[in-house]
N, C-alpha and C positions, 0 to 999 in steps of 0.2 A: 401350544403349550402353555402352561402357566406363565404369566408375564413374570420380566424379570424388576426385582424391585418392588418399593413398597406404593407406588402412583403410576398416574400415566397422563397424561394431556391430550386430549378430543379436539379436531378441530373438525368445521363443515364449512367450507365455501364455494360460491362460484366462481366465474372470472368473464369479464369482458368476451363475448364471442370471436372479435378480431385479434387475440391475443392469446385463443386456446394454445396453439400449439406453441408458442412462444412457454407460456405459462408450463408447459408438462417437459419441457426441455429444460427450463430453471428451478421447478421444483424440485426434479430428480437428480439432478448432477450438480448443482448448489445450493439450493435450500435446505432441503433434508439432509445431506451431508454435513454441511455446516451446524444444523442445531446438534446431531449426532454427535459431533466431535465437541460440543459444551459438556464440561463436568457436571457427571449426574444425570446426562443422558445417554441411556443404553443402548436404544434402537427407536427406528424409524421405520413407521409402514406409509404408504400412500395407496389411497385405493380411489377407482374410480367408476361411474355409471354413465358411459360414453353414451346411451341412449337418451340419456336426458338434459335438457337444457339447463334447469334448474334443480338444488341438490347432485350436483355433479361429482364433486370432490369431498373426500376426509381422509384426515390424516391422524396417524396416533403415534404418541412417543412414550414409550418405557422410560419412569423415572428412577432414579434409586428412591428418591423423596420430594415432597413439593418445596423443599429447601432447593432443588437444582434450579427451579425459576426465579429465586428470589438473589443467586449467587453472580459475582462478578461476569463470568463469562458469559453466562445467559443474556445479564443485560448490557454487556458490549456488544452482543450481535442484534439485540434488539435497539437498542439506542444508536447505535452507527451500522446502519444496514450496508450492504455494497450496494455501487450503483444501479447492479440490477435490481435487488431488491428493492431499492426505493423506488425504482422504474415501475415494480412491477405491484407495488402495494396499492396504488391510486386506482389499479383494473380488477382489486379484489371485490367480489360482492357476496353480500349474505353472511358475512364471515361470523362464525360462532366458535366459542371455544372456552372449554371445560377441563379445568384444572383440576383431577381426583386425587382422592386418599383410594387405593384397591382395597374393596373389602374382601372380596372372593377371585380365586383365577382357577379353574378349575378346566383338565382337560391334555390335549396332548398336538404337537406340530402344529404348523402355520398351517391354516387351509387357505384356498384360493378365493374364497367369499367371503362379507360378513355381513351381518345386520346390527345396526346402531338402535339403541333405546335411549329416549331422554325421559324422565319422567321427573315429578316431584311429589314427595310425601311429607305429611304434618309431623309425623315421628321421625327423629332422626337417629332412633337407638339400634337402627335394622344392623344384625349382628350377623357374620358368616356363616353361623352354624344354622341359623333361619332362613337364611338365601339360599344356602344349599339344599334346603330341603325342597325349597319352590322348585329350584334350577336345575339341580344335579339331575332330573328326570328327564329332562330334554333331549341330554346326550345322547350321541350314536343316532337318534331320533333325526330324519330327514338329512342325515348326514353330519349333524352336527358334532364338530370336533374339540371345541372349548367355549366356556362363558366366561366372561370376567366382569364382576360390578365392582364400580365405583363410586363414591359420594362427594360431591366438592365440599370444599371449607370456605365457612364464611369470613377466614380471616385470611383469604389468598390474597397475594400482591395486585391479582388480575382479575380483572373483570370475568364471569363466568359468561354472560352474553353479550357479546357487543354488535348485534343486529337483533331490531326487533322481528316477534312473531308473529304468526295470525293469532295467535293462543292469547297471547300478550305473557306478562311477566308471572308466573306461577309462584304460589305463596309456598312457605314450607321449604324442604331441605329438597334440593336437585340431586339428581343420581342419573350415572350413565352406566347402560347394561350393552356390551358386545358382544353377539353370539358369533363366533366363526364356523363356517360350515363348507364342504367340499362341492355341492351344488346350489348357485345362486338361487335357481328357480325353486327350489326346494326350501330354501329359507324364506322367500316370497309366501310358500305355501303354508308354512308353519307359525309365520312372525304374529298373526292373529293371535294363534294360542298364547305366544309366549306374551304378547301385550295384555289377554286377557289374565292371565298368572299372575302379573305385574299391579293387576288393579286388585284382584282378587288375593292373592297371596301376603302380598305386603302392602295393601291400602293404597295404591299408586291414584292422584289425582286426575281426573278425565283417563282418555285413552294415551297411554306411550305414544310419542311422536316417533315412527320408525321408519327406516331407509336400507335397501341392500345395495352393496356396491360388490364392486370386483376388485382383488390386490394387484396392483401394477407395478410396487417397488418394494423391497423391503432391505434393510441394510442395518448393520452392528456395527460396535466403534472398531471390532477386530477388521470390519472389510472396508474401510474408508482408506483412501487411496495413500493418507497422511496420518494414521490413528497416533501418532507422538504430537503432532503440530496442538497448540494451544486454539487455533480457529485456522478451519479448512480453507485454501486459498480460492477467491473467488476467481469464477471461470468466465473469463472475460474474453476468451480466446472462443468459446461457443457462442458468446453472443455474437461477437464478431462476423463469426459464420453465418448465422441466422439474419444478419442485417445485410449480409452480401447476396444471399441467395434467392 
């Protein structure tokens, strides 16, 4: 379905292997609900590629606007993390964070898989109409149900990238394309065609970096256990249960 709001936050990360099981419990039941409870954050989805040891996790938050990431409630959870969150931070690896203004969001539903593309362009004037001409033909092909395109903003209060990549820092404007589909293998099969369209249709620098993931969890504000609470309660009960098992 079209993403709600005018912005989204895309994050990729790995975690120390010995804490992988704990990470999944913490991220699903404490971290993502806490973020979705913040004013201006509309929804959260977490994705995983369980067969990989690198590029294993992707998280997507729908935002009313990028201002949500500079608001007092968001700053509160970032600057004053729960004990569990503070403990998990040191175990995160290859963390990359892209706050994006949404340029285009087409399609329907929430699919079971997603392909993520990161790329750079010298020309920052890409408009929704032009992007639609390039991307809309991919809908339905290979089970693709939705496409979402975002552009990072240079004046965002947070860095675009928090970990080095093998290709180095690209010049120009940074973009994120999200392609949802019903079959991850089919997304893998068509991803090179999408990347080629980004290069030739948009003039992307180099070949866009892409990975595919399976949906593991999705939640919006109405589904929170405490939807009217300013900050969702930390899950000490789950952490204690894990430590005693």
